[in-house]
C-alpha positions in Angstrom: -0.4 0.0 -0.1 1.4 3.4 -1.3 2.4 5.9 1.9 1.8 8.6 -0.3 -0.7 11.3 1.0 -2.4 11.1 -3.4 -5.9 12.0 -1.8 -7.7 14.3 0.1 -9.2 12.9 3.9 -12.3 12.1 4.1 -14.2 14.7 6.9 -17.7 13.7 8.7 -20.6 15.7 6.9 -21.6 18.6 9.6 -24.8 19.9 7.8 -26.0 22.6 8.8 -25.2 23.5 13.0 -26.9 25.5 15.5 -25.5 28.3 16.9 -24.3 27.1 20.8 -24.8 23.4 20.5 -21.6 21.6 20.6 -20.3 19.5 17.1 -17.7 17.1 16.7 -16.0 16.2 13.6 -14.1 13.7 12.3 -11.0 13.6 10.0 -9.9 9.9 8.4 -6.9 8.9 6.2 -8.2 8.2 2.6 -8.1 4.8 1.3 -4.5 4.8 0.0 -3.1 5.2 3.7 -2.6 3.7 6.9 -3.8 5.1 10.0 -0.5 5.2 11.7 1.9 8.0 12.3 0.0 10.6 10.7 -0.2 13.8 12.6 -3.2 16.3 12.2 -3.5 19.7 12.3 -7.1 22.1 12.2 -7.8 25.3 11.1 -10.5 27.9 10.9 -10.6 30.8 8.5 -11.5 32.8 11.3 -8.9 32.0 13.7 -5.2 32.7 13.0 -2.7 29.7 13.0 -3.4 26.3 14.0 -7.0 26.3 15.3 -6.6 22.4 17.0 -4.1 19.9 16.6 -2.7 16.2 17.9 -6.3 14.5 17.4 -8.0 13.5 14.2 -11.5 14.2 15.8 -12.1 17.5 17.4 -15.3 19.2 19.1 -16.1 22.5 18.7 -19.3 25.1 19.9 -20.2 27.6 17.0 -21.6 30.9 17.3 -23.2 33.0 14.8 -20.4 34.3 13.9 -19.0 31.2 12.7 -21.6 30.9 9.3 -19.7 30.9 5.9 -16.7 30.4 7.3 -14.1 27.3 6.6 -13.2 24.5 8.7 -9.6 22.8 7.3 -8.3 19.3 8.5 -4.9 19.0 7.5 -3.1 15.7 8.0 0.7 14.7 7.4 2.6 11.3 7.9 6.2 10.9 9.2 7.5 11.5 5.5 6.6 15.0 5.7 3.8 14.3 3.1 0.7 16.7 3.1 -2.8 16.5 1.9 -5.8 18.5 3.7 -10.0 18.9 3.3 -12.0 21.9 3.4 -15.3 22.3 4.7 -17.8 24.9 4.4 -19.8 25.8 7.6 -23.6 27.0 7.8 -24.5 28.0 11.3 -28.2 29.3 11.9 -29.9 30.1 15.0 -31.5 28.3 17.6 -35.1 28.5 16.3 -37.2 31.3 17.8 -40.6 31.1 17.3 -42.2 33.9 14.6 -43.8 36.7 15.1 -47.8 37.0 14.3 -49.5 40.5 14.4 -52.0 41.4 17.3 -56.0 40.5 16.3 -56.8 40.9 19.5 -60.7 41.8 18.0 -62.1 40.0 15.3 -65.4 40.3 13.9 -67.5 38.6 11.9 -67.9 39.2 8.2 -65.0 42.0 8.7 -61.4 41.2 6.9 -59.0 40.7 9.1 -55.1 40.9 8.1 -52.0 38.9 9.7 -48.5 39.2 9.4 -45.7 36.2 10.6 -42.4 37.8 11.0 -39.4 35.9 11.9 -37.9 36.6 15.1 -35.1 39.6 15.6 -32.1 37.6 15.4 -33.1 35.3 12.8 -30.3 34.3 11.0 -31.0 33.2 7.5 -33.7 34.9 4.9 -37.0 33.0 5.2 -38.2 31.6 1.5 -41.7 29.9 2.6 -44.4 30.4 4.7 -47.3 28.5 5.2 -50.7 28.9 7.1 -53.1 26.9 8.6 -56.6 26.8 10.5 -57.5 24.3 12.6 -60.8 23.7 10.9 -58.8 24.1 7.7 -57.8 20.1 6.5 -54.1 20.8 5.0 -52.5 24.1 4.3 -54.7 27.1 4.7 -52.8 29.8 2.7 -48.8 30.0 1.1 -46.3 32.2 0.2 -46.6 35.0 1.8 -45.9 36.2 5.1 -49.2 38.3 5.5 -53.0 37.0 4.6 -56.2 38.4 4.4 -59.5 36.8 6.1 -62.8 37.4 6.4 -63.8 35.7 9.6 -67.3 33.6 10.3 -68.4 32.5 13.4 -67.1 29.1 12.9 -63.7 30.3 13.5 -64.4 31.1 16.8 -61.6 29.4 19.3 -59.9 27.9 16.3 -56.4 28.5 16.0 -54.5 29.8 13.1 -50.7 28.5 12.6 -47.5 30.4 10.8 -44.9 28.0 9.8 -41.8 29.6 8.7 -39.0 27.9 7.1 -35.8 29.5 5.9 -33.3 29.2 2.7 -31.6 26.5 4.8 -35.2 24.0 5.1 -35.0 25.2 9.2 -38.6 25.2 10.4 -40.5 26.9 13.2 -43.9 27.7 13.8 -46.4 29.6 16.4 -50.3 29.4 16.9 -52.9 31.9 17.8 -56.6 31.2 19.5 -59.2 32.7 17.3 -61.6 35.2 19.4 -64.6 36.3 16.8 -67.2 38.5 17.9 -70.4 39.4 16.6 -71.1 43.6 15.9 -73.5 43.1 17.9 -71.5 41.6 21.1 -68.5 43.5 20.2 -71.0 46.9 20.8 -72.2 45.3 24.0 -69.1 44.9 25.6 -68.1 48.3 25.2 -71.1 50.1 26.7 -70.3 47.9 29.5 -66.9 48.5 29.5 -68.0 52.6 29.4 -70.7 52.2 32.3 -68.0 50.6 34.3 -65.3 53.0 33.5 -67.6 56.2 34.0 -68.9 54.8 37.2 -65.3 54.5 38.5 -65.8 57.9 38.4 -68.6 58.4 41.1 
């Protein structure tokens, strides 16, 4: 078996990693090289010089600053021959829930607009939105972060869910409970509030 390192080492595929979650990477010799008398140096593009060394396996905890940086495994044997393999890091945020606009008062027959926004520190731009309503089978609406609908009494105490998927296929969602009023019920509630408010002055 040849002792020359003529092929790249095999580096375990991390896929998309999550900021703050520990990951392990392993660098193995190519098929033409026995796994003896090897030294390993690891480099990271946003760290000067040698990042880690003396082990074929490293463990690290990525941060958002590591997104689109590279990790390189450099492997050498006792005759001084060297080969290396580089992988590109894709780091995403821990998935927070999206933010749905407040729709506190929903009236039968009156159009209502809802907007679904990513969490404030979301790393990757969302590319798809799907909306679900608990009294509608399957996907209710899709392809837009903003929807407009006309509620009915049947929508009272149903849930609406915004499901958001970013360009790296990470998905997060949030649900809200609908309370739907008749216009007459709402007027009655407002009248009672005004009465109690005025009564508090006497």
